[in-house]
C-alpha positions, 0 to 999 in steps of 0.5 A: 834527501838520501833514502835510508831504506830500499822502499824509500828509494822506490817511492822517491823514484816513483814520485820523480817519474810520475809527472814525466811522459813515458817514451818508446824504447829506441828501435832495436833496443830489445834485440841488443839486450837479447844479444848481450844476454845471449853473449853473457850466457855463452861466455859463462858457459865457456868459462864453466867448460874451461874450468871443467876441462882444466880440472879433468886434465889435471886429474887425468895427468895426476892419475897417469903419473901415479899409474906410471909411478906405481908400475915402476915401483911395483914392477921393480924396474930399478932392480931390473935395470940395475941387474940386467944392464951392466954398468948402468948404475955406474953411468947414473953415478957419472951423470949425477956427478957431472951435472952437479959439478957443472951446475955448482959453478953457476950457484953464485950467478943464479943467486945474483940473478934472483937477488938483484930483481928482488932488491930492485923491487924492494927499493921501488916499493920503499921509494913509492911509499912517500909518494903514495902517502902524499897522494892519499893526503892530497885526496883527503884535503880535497880539490885545491887544498881546501879543508877536508870534507867529512860525511856525517850521516846524521847532519850531512856533509860539513867542512872541518875547520 
């Protein structure tokens, strides 16, 4: 008998337990329960503290980066460096060209480094699809290839022919 409502479940439990004698709880059960509840509350407090400290660190970092960017732009730092340091912008141009030249040779290798793992994962997923389909069908068939068992709430379990 499967109860349809929680009240029916409560009544079913009450009838099952009314003829049984109540036994004492094992020694130390209350202490173990209190310890477990305390541990769970400490874990939850620590999670909350971690979330708050992570959020605060992110906000603080964003504010610091924004303040530095504002000081650089508002203070005219690029113009000061360009006018005050002879040859500075020439060095920046040289460094940019140098880095671009060095890393342009690695473009093909970097593409292969990223493409091969993605291709391998795609092949593994495509190979796993038939295996998963077979496992799902085996689970539907039930143990030892018996016919599928369906559950109809009005009539109960029955075997399909």
